[in-house]
C-alpha positions in Angstrom: 90.1 21.6 -121.2 89.9 24.7 -119.2 88.5 28.0 -120.4 88.4 31.5 -118.9 85.7 33.4 -120.7 85.6 37.2 -120.5 82.8 39.4 -121.8 84.4 42.3 -123.6 83.6 45.5 -125.3 86.8 45.2 -127.4 89.9 43.1 -127.5 93.1 42.7 -129.6 96.1 40.4 -129.7 99.5 41.7 -130.9 102.4 39.5 -131.9 105.7 41.4 -132.2 104.7 44.8 -133.6 101.7 43.5 -135.5 98.0 43.3 -134.5 97.0 39.7 -135.3 93.3 40.0 -134.4 90.9 42.4 -132.9 87.2 42.3 -132.1 84.6 44.6 -130.7 81.7 43.4 -128.5 81.9 39.7 -127.7 84.1 37.4 -125.7 87.7 36.5 -125.2 88.3 32.8 -124.4 91.6 31.8 -122.9 91.9 28.0 -123.5 94.1 25.5 -121.7 94.5 22.0 -123.2 95.4 19.0 -121.1 97.0 15.8 -122.3 93.8 13.8 -121.7 91.5 16.1 -123.7 89.7 14.9 -126.7 87.0 15.6 -129.3 84.2 15.1 -126.8 85.7 17.9 -124.7 85.8 20.2 -127.7 82.2 19.5 -128.6 80.9 20.1 -125.1 82.9 23.2 -124.4 82.3 24.9 -127.7 78.6 24.3 -127.3 78.7 25.7 -123.8 80.6 28.8 -124.9 78.4 29.9 -127.7 75.3 29.3 -125.7 76.5 30.9 -122.4 74.1 33.6 -121.4 76.4 36.3 -120.2 75.1 39.3 -122.2 72.4 41.7 -121.0 68.9 41.7 -122.3 66.7 44.8 -122.5 66.1 44.5 -118.7 69.9 44.5 -117.9 69.7 40.8 -117.0 72.4 38.4 -118.3 70.1 36.4 -120.4 71.6 36.5 -123.9 74.4 34.5 -125.6 77.1 35.7 -127.9 74.9 34.3 -130.7 72.0 36.4 -129.6 73.9 39.6 -129.6 75.9 38.9 -132.8 79.1 39.2 -130.8 82.6 38.1 -131.8 84.8 35.5 -130.2 88.6 35.7 -129.8 90.3 32.4 -128.8 93.8 32.5 -127.2 95.7 29.4 -126.3 97.0 29.5 -122.8 98.9 26.6 -121.3 99.4 28.5 -118.1 95.8 27.7 -117.1 97.2 24.4 -116.0 99.8 25.8 -113.7 100.4 23.7 -110.7 101.3 25.9 -107.7 101.1 23.5 -104.8 104.9 23.3 -104.1 107.3 26.2 -104.2 106.9 29.5 -106.1 107.6 28.5 -109.6 104.6 27.0 -111.3 104.8 23.6 -113.0 102.9 23.1 -116.3 103.2 19.3 -116.3 99.4 18.9 -116.9 99.4 21.1 -120.0 99.4 19.2 -123.3 102.6 19.1 -125.3 102.3 20.9 -128.7 102.0 17.6 -130.7 98.7 17.0 -128.9 97.6 20.5 -128.1 98.0 22.1 -131.6 95.6 19.7 -133.4 93.1 20.0 -130.6 93.3 23.8 -130.6 92.8 23.8 -134.4 89.7 21.6 -134.1 88.5 23.8 -131.3 88.7 26.9 -133.6 86.9 25.1 -136.4 84.1 23.8 -134.1 83.6 27.2 -132.4 83.4 28.9 -135.8 80.9 26.3 -137.1 78.7 26.7 -134.0 78.9 30.5 -134.0 78.5 30.9 -137.7 81.3 33.4 -137.7 85.1 33.6 -138.0 86.8 33.0 -134.7 89.6 35.4 -134.1 92.8 33.9 -132.7 96.3 34.6 -131.6 99.1 32.2 -132.6 99.7 29.0 -130.8 102.9 29.1 -128.8 103.7 32.7 -129.6 104.5 35.5 -127.1 101.3 37.6 -127.4 100.1 40.8 -125.9 96.4 40.5 -125.3 94.5 43.7 -124.6 90.9 43.7 -123.6 88.2 45.7 -121.9 86.3 43.4 -119.6 82.6 44.4 -119.7 81.0 44.1 -116.3 83.4 42.7 -115.4 82.1 39.3 -116.4 84.6 36.4 -116.2 83.5 32.7 -116.2 85.8 29.7 -115.7 84.7 26.3 -117.2 86.6 23.0 -116.9 85.4 20.0 -119.0 86.5 17.7 -116.2 83.8 19.3 -114.0 80.9 18.9 -116.5 79.3 15.9 -114.7 
């Protein structure tokens, strides 16, 4: 699994003409799922995300987690995080998991993230064309790949 985590002051996701989700202070997590991902990846990455110290303390040092600041989390599925661009100019998404694998893992990820954060996790819609708007605070953007955890 690959996640791009952005600290935000606000964010929303619109599908069609309707706002599906919106949050204030917190983080937007763009999540790519690979064919070989499993429950162990979900557990490790969700734990890492909720404990990631990317929010400022009273001394303006990034020392607090989303849990510490009572922030919200928005999770957006994003198969393009597995774009392969080595050859040519058209990306290949061969490493991205097919929906029959990705959807159940995505749903488990939402559940686990909600369980660990103690709050609702706001989402887009798997496979939908979405407009994601956010104000990146800092800017702070962190990339985490479960294949690089060891």
